[in-house]
N, C-alpha and C positions, 0 to 999 in steps of 0.2 A: 119555615118549618124544619127544613133539613138542618139548619144551623142549631135549632133547639135540640133536636134528636142527637146531633153530634156532641153538643155540649153535655147533655145528660150522660152519654156513653163515656166521655172522658171523666166526668165526675165520679161515675160508678167505678171505673177502673182505678182512679186514685184512692177511693174509699177502700177498695179491695186490697190494694197494696199496703195501705196504712194499717188495715186490720190484721194482716198476716203476722202471727206471733214470731218473735225473734228466736233463733235456734239457741238452745241452752248450751253453754260450754261443757265439754265432757268433764266428768269427775277426775280429780287428780289421782293417778294410780299410785304415786309415791306416798301421798297422804293416806290413801286407802290401805296400802301395805303396812305402814307403821302402826295403824290402828289394830292390826291383827296380831301384833307382837304382845301377846298376853300369855303368861305362864299357865300351862295346863291345856292350852288350845293349839290348834294346828290346821293342817290341810292335807288332803290326799293327792297323790300324783300317780299318773298313768302315762307311761312313755314308750314310744317305739323309735328305735334308731336303726338306720340302714346305711352301711358303707359298701359301695361297689368299687372294687379295685381291679380294673382291667380284666385280664384273663384269669385271675385267681378267683373270680366269682364275688358273691356278696355275703356280707355278714349282717345278721339282724339281731338286735339286742332289745329286749323288753324289760322295763323296770316298773314295778308297782310297789306302792307302800304308803307310809304315813310319815309326815314331818311334824315335829313338835317345836313350839316356839317358847322363847323366854322374852324378857323385856327388850332385848336388843337384837333379836333374830333367832336363827335356828339353834336349838340346844340338843335336839335328839332326832334320830331317824331310824326307821325300821323298813328296810328295802329288800325286795326279792328280785333277782335278775335271771333272765333266761337268754340263752344264746343259740342261734341256729346259723349254720354256715361253716366257714373255714376256721372258726375259733375266734374268741373275743380279743380285740386289740387292747382292751382295758384290763383283762385278767380279773374282772370283778367277781367276787364270791357269789354263789347262788343266794345266800342270805347274809345280810349285813345289818348290824344294829350298832348305832353310835349313841353313846350317852356320856356327856361330859368330856373328859379327856381321853376316852378310850373308844376304839371301834372293835367289835366282835364279829368274826367271820365264821361261817359254817357252810359245809357242803363241798362236794368236789375235792380238789386238791387240798382244801383247807381242813378236811376231816378224815381223809383216807388213812393216814398213818398215825392218828392220835391214839394214846393209850386208852385202854378200856375205861369206859365211864366218862371220858372227855369228848365233848361235842363241838366246842367252840375254841377258837384261837383269839387271844386278846392282843391288840396292837395299839401303840400310841395313835391318837386321832390325827390322821394325815389328810383327811378330806377337806378340811377347811369349811365344812358345812355345805359343800356342793354335792348335789344329789344327781345320780344318773349320768347320762351322756350329753346332756344339754350344755353347750358352751355359754349360753346366755343365762346367767344366774339372776333371775328376777327377784330373788330374796335379798339382794344387796341394793339398798335404796339408790346409791349413786349409779349403779349399773342400769337399774330400771329407769331412772331419770334420763340417762344418756340415750336409751332406746326410744323413749317417748319424745324427747326434745329433738332428737336427731332423725326422727321419722320423716320420710318424704311426703307421706300423706296419712290422713286419718279419715276413714269413711266406714259407716256401718259398724262402729265399735272395733275397728281394726286399725292398728298402726302398722305401716309398712315402711321398711327402710333397709339400710345396709350399715354394717360396722366392721372395721378391720380387726384382725387379731392383735395388731399393735395397739390399737385404742383400748381393746379389752384388757390387754396386759397391763397397761398403765392404770386402769381402773381397779384391777385386782392386785396391783403391786407385784406382778410377776414379770420376769425377764423372758420374753417370747423369742423363740428361735428366729433368726433373721430371715429364714425362708418363709416364715409365716406372717411376718409383720404387715405386709401389704395385701395379704389375702383377705378378701371381703366375705363377710357372712351376710347373706340376705335373710331377712326375717319378717314374719307376720306376728304381731302381738295383739291378741284379742282380749278385750275387757268387757265386763258387764256394766250395768247402769250405775253400780257403786264404784266403778273404777278398778275393781279387783281383776287380776289377770286370770283368764279362764283357759288360755292356750298360748303356747309359743311354738312356732314352727321356724326352724333355721335350716339353712342349706349352704354348703361351701364346697369348693373344688380345689384340690391340690394337684400340682404337677411336679413330680420329682425327676423329670427327664427320663433316662433309661430305666429308672425304677418304676415308672408308670404313673398313671393318673388315678386319683380317687375322688369320688363324690359322696359326701355324707349328708344325710337328711335326718333331722331329729324333730319329732313331733311330741310335745309334752302338754298334757292336760292337767288342770288343777280344779279339784272339786271339794266341796265340804269345808269351805273357808270358815274358820271360827268354831269348828266342832271340837268337842272335848277329846283330848289325846292323852294316853298313858303309855309311855315307852320306858321299859325297865331293862337293866342289864340282865343277861342270862344268869341262872343259878351259879353261884361261885364254885360249887363242886363239879360243874360241867365245863369249867373254863381252864385252859392252859395258856399261860403267858408265852408270847413268842420267844422271849429270852430263855425259856426252858427247853426249847427245841434244840436238838443236836445239829451240828453243822452238816451232817449227812442226810438230814431229813429232806424229803421232797416237798414238805409244806412250805409255801412261799414265805420268805422272810419279811415281806412287806406287802401292802395292798396299794391299789392305785391312789395317787395323791390328789387326783382331780385337777391337775394343772392343765393349762391350755395346751402345752406341748404334748402331754400324754393323751389328751382327748383327740389330738390331731395325728396321733401315731408318729410323732417326732420325738426322738429320744436324744 
C-alpha cells in the first residue's frame, strides 16, 4: 500500500511540473523603440539629476519636457530645466527648444541682455539629440542594445548592469577623456510588457585626486510613448541669432553639446 501511495505522489509531482507554463521571453526593447519612430509622435520625459562634490555641496537639476520623433529618431525637443545648489555644471538654459538644425534658448543668462522684443537666442544644433543629464541615451538603438545585452541580470522588468564611459564613447562616436574611459556607470533599466523603457537610473563616481570626488545620480522616466507631439520653433520676431550678439555680450556663445565629457564635468 505504501508503494502505491508513493507512486501516486511521484506521478502527481511529475504532472505538476509538466503542466507549469514556460516563462515567456521579454519583449525586445530595441524593436519596441524603433516602432515608436513615427513622425508627429513622441514621448514625455521627467528627470532628476544630483551631483555631490565633496565639500562644495550638491547640485540638483530637474528636466521635464517632450521629445518628438521622426522616422529615424529624435527630430525635436522642448525641455525645461531647473537648478538648485552651487550652479549647473551643464549651463543648460531654463528653456530649450530644438527643431531641425537649430536649438533655441530662453531664460536666465540667455535672455537677460537681449534687445527689446527678443526672447530667444538661436544656436546651431549642438546637442546631437541627447536630452537632459542622462549619459545613457536609450533613444539610440545601438546604445539601448548594449545596455540590454550587457546587463548582468533581468528580473521583474528591470535590466541591471554596468557600462564604462569608454564603451559609451565608442557607441556615440565620441573621444572620451582618458580619465573617464575606465569609469563604470551602474544602471537599472526598467521596461514595460511591450519592451518600452519606462525608467533609467544611472550612477557613477569620479575621483580627480586633490580636486576631489564626485558622485552623480540621474533618474529619468519616460511616459506617454506614442502620444501625438507638436514642437515648433519660437516666433521669428522673438528670435535673435547667436551670430548677431556682440563680443562683449554676457549671453553664452554656445550651449552644452551633450558630450560625455561635458556631462561628467571634464573639459
